[in-house]
N, C-alpha and C positions, 0 to 999 in steps of 0.2 A: 299682320295675317295671323299671328298666334292667337290673339283674342278671339277671331271669327272661327278659326279651325278647331280650337280646344277651350273649354271653360276653365277658369282659374289657371290660366296657363302663363308661364313666365319663361324666357329664353335664356340660354347660357351656352358658353362654349366649353368643352372639355376636351382632354386630350390624354395621350399616353403618360404624360409627365405629371398628372395630378397627384397631389399628396394623399388625396382621399382614397385612392385605389386601395383595395383590400381583397385578398384572394380567399377569403373565407366564406364568402356569400352573404346574402341580405341581413341575416340576423347575427349580430356579432356581440362578444362582451359576455361576461358571466353575471351581470347585475340581474337582481331579481326583477321579473315582470309582475306587477301588482295587478294589472288588469289586461285581459286579452279580449280584443275585439273579434269575436268569432264570426262576424258578418263580413270580414275582410280575410283574404288568404293569410295563414300563419302556418310556421313550421312546426313540426313535431317537438324541436327544441323550445320553441316559444311557448307550447302548451305545457312543458315540463315545468319551465320557469314560473309559469303561472298557476303551478299545482293542479294542473288538468291532467288526469290520468290518461296515458296513452291508450288504455284499453277502450275508454269511451269513444275514441277516434274511429274506432272499427265498427261502431254501431250505425244505425240509420240516422242518428241525429247529424252526422257529418259527412261529407263528400270529399274523396281525395282528388285533387286536381292533378298533380304531379307526385311522383314518389317522394313522400315527406313533406308535402303541402297540402293543407286541408282549409275547408271552410264549412260554415252551417249549411246543411243539406237544402234548406228552404230558400238560400240566396240564389237568385237565378244565374245561370251561366252567362257571361258577356265577354266580349273582347277586353274590356278593361280588367275584369276579374283574372282572366287567363294571362294577360300581360303582367299583372301585378305578381301573380303566383310564379310566373317563370322568372321574373326578376329577383324573387327572394332567394333563388338558387345561385346567385351570381353576385359578384362584388358591387358595392354601392354605386360606382361610376358606371355600371352596365346600363344599357338603355334598350328599350322596345323598338325594333326596327323592321325594315322590309314590309311584309304583308301584315304583321302584327300591328305596326303603326297605321298603315292603311286602313285596317279595321277599326281601330280606336277613332280614326278621323271619318268613319262611316263612308268610305270610298268604295266604288264598285270595283271588286277584283275577283278574279277566278277563285274557286275554292282552293284553300291550301290547308292541309291537315296539321301543319306545323306552327308553333310559336316561335318567332324570330328575335334573338338577343344579340346585341353586339358589345364585345368587350375590347378593351385596348392592349391586353397581353395574352400571348397564347396560353400561358399557365393558368390563365383565369377561365379557360373554356371549361364547360361542364357537360358531361354525357348523361342526358336524361331523354327518356321516351317521350316524344311528342314536341320536342324542343330542338332548335338548330341555333348553334352559336357562331357568330361571325367575329372575326378579328379585324380591328382597323387600326393602324398606326398614325392615322391623320387626326388633326383637331376636328372635333365633331360638333355641329350646331344642333343643340338638343333643346327640347322645351319640356316644360313640366306640366302634365295633365292630371289633375286632380291627385296630385302627390306623387305621380310615377314619371320616370324619365323616358321621353319618346323622342326619335328622330324629328328634326324640324321638317316641315313638308318638303322644302327644298331638296333636303338631304334624302328623304324618303322617296322621292321621285326618282332620283339617280339610283337608289338602291333597288327600286322595282325595275328599272331597266336591266338588270341582271337576271330577271325572272319572267318577266312578261313579254308577250309579242308585242309587235308595234302597235296593232290595233287596241289591244287590251291597255297599252301604256297611254294611248291617246284618250281613251274612255277616261283613264284616271286623271289626265290632265285637264280635260274639260270639266269634270267633276269638281277638281280642285279648284279651278277658277270660279265655278258656280259657288263655292263655299264663302268666298269673302274677298279679301284685299289683295288677291294675287291677279295680274293679267297675263295674257300670253306672253307679252314682251318681258315681263318679270321673270317668268319661267324660263324662257330662253336664256335670258341673262344669267340666271342663276347656274344653268347647266353650262354656260361658257365658262364661268368662273370656277367651276368645280375641276379638280385634278382627279377624280375618281376614274377608275378604269372603265366604267361604263357611262361616263358623262357624254360621250359623243353620241351613244345610242339614245340617250335621254333627250339630248339636244335636237335629234331627228324628230323625235315624237313630240316635243314641245312646239316645234314649228308648225305642226298641224293642228295645235290647239286653238280653239276659239271661244269667246265669250258668248254668254247667252245660250249655251246648248242645255236643253232641259233633260235629256234622258241619254243613257248609254246606247240605246238602239238608234238614236238619232246620229250619234257619233259614228257608229258602225255604218249606217246607210251612207252618210256624207264621205266617209273614207272609201267605200267600195266605189263610188262614183270618182272620186279624185284620183285614186290608185289606178283606175282604168284609163286615166287621161281626159275624162269628161271635165269641162270647166266647173270649178266649184261653185255650189249654190250658195247663196246668201243666208246666213243663220239668223233667225228671230226677226224676220222683216216685219214692220209694222204697217197695216192698212188703217187710214184716217178717213172719216166721212168729211163732208163739206164744211162742216163746223169745226174741223180739227180734232174731233174726239176719236178715240182709239176704237177700231172696229174689230180687227183681228190682229194676232200676232203668228206669223207663219213660220214653222219649224225650219223648212228648208224651201227655198225659191229663187226663181231668176226673175226678179221685178220687171226688167226691161223688157223681157219676152213674155210676161204675164203667165208664166207657169210656176205651178207650185208642186213639189214633191213632199208628200206627208206620210210619216210613218204611223200606221195604226196597229196598236199592240192587242186590241181586242179580238179574241177568237170567234166571237158571235155577238149579234145584237142582244144586249142583256135587258134593256128597258126600252119601252116604247117611247118614253121621253127623250132618251138619247138618240133613237132613231129619228124621231121628228126633228130634233135639233140638228142632226146631220143633213137632213133634207132641207132644212131652211138655210143651212150655211152653203150648201151646193147650189141652191138658188141664187144666193147672194153672190157667190163667186161667177155664176152664169151671167148675171145681170151687170157684172163689172167686166165681162170679157176675159175672166181667168179660168185657166184650165188647170185641173188638179189630177195628180197621179198618186193614188194610194198603194203603199207598199207594205206588205205584212211581214211577219217573222219569217215566213217560208220564202218570200223574195229576196231575204238577206242571207239566210242559212242554206236553203236548199235549192233556190233557183237564182243565185246571184247574176249569172250571165244574162238570164232573161230580163232581170230589172235594169241591168246596165243598157241593153238593147231598147227597153222601153223608154228609159229616159233620153237616150241618144236620138232615137226617132222622134220624140216629142220636141226635143230641142231643134232638130233639123226642120221639122214641120213649122216651128215657131220663127224660123228665120235666123237662127243662131250662127254667127259667123266665128270662123277659128276652131269648128269642130274637127277634130283630127281625122284624116282619112283612114288610119289604122289605130285602133285602140291599144293602149299598153297592156301588156300581161301581168303587170305589177300586182294587181289585185288577187291573181290565182293563188299564191302560196299563203295568203291570210284568210281567204274566204272559202275556198274548196276544200281545204282541209277540216272545216266546220261541218261538213256535209254527213 
């Protein structure tokens, strides 16, 4: 998993007893620094040791990331840059965690203004604007991504369970599985093996994860239906022609009932070619006796109940057996709050 999730990545286990722990932060020692890579985060102390005047750090040539940490101004901001900057203010055994680790892995998460760093001793916590420091006394599965220490994806997922809603956490799980060598079963097993406080919450979300999901909104639409008690649609079902060639891959569908539920994220028809393609596809579905229900963002965020009713009605008309006579209200706390 490490190789798919992060380039130049190596796994390691560290814990509170590591001899490498140091309470002074990322840059230690009094040795002279002969060269300073100004395109990576560096501290004011690093600049002084490289004989760079602190006065120049206040000019437009440089940008302050956190108090005491700088970088050349032309270097674009990125999750990796901010994570490295935050870690420079902590001991060498600290690692980027929680949403910071998720951003580095390019996972879809809600906006979080903070960078998150985890340390092994309370005395190693640092108070800096824009940074939240967590303390763990457990051994930690950590990977190295382009030289910086980051929570392993399994650990990161459990960390996120302390911050995200069930739906947002399943969105992360589906995306994590899409990245590489993790299966839904692997994720459930990792959560079961964890003794973290939030492992149970993470395990619940992991059990909703599926392989083959292409977008966060597909996850949200699927969960809206499942949490309402509607039978779960099949993810990424493939249609073949008579010669065995792939015709279409369907995001969400009920193949035995010949019903497709499709999320459409476009706000309007942008190009004639796309419009014509959609017409051809609809004709293709009609020829095969397939019914398609299109759901937009409005149907998920603003009219979730109407979407549930539409799918339930379509399933009933298609002869679905096992439809509950009364739907669950489990979806309400996760979707009505988004209106």
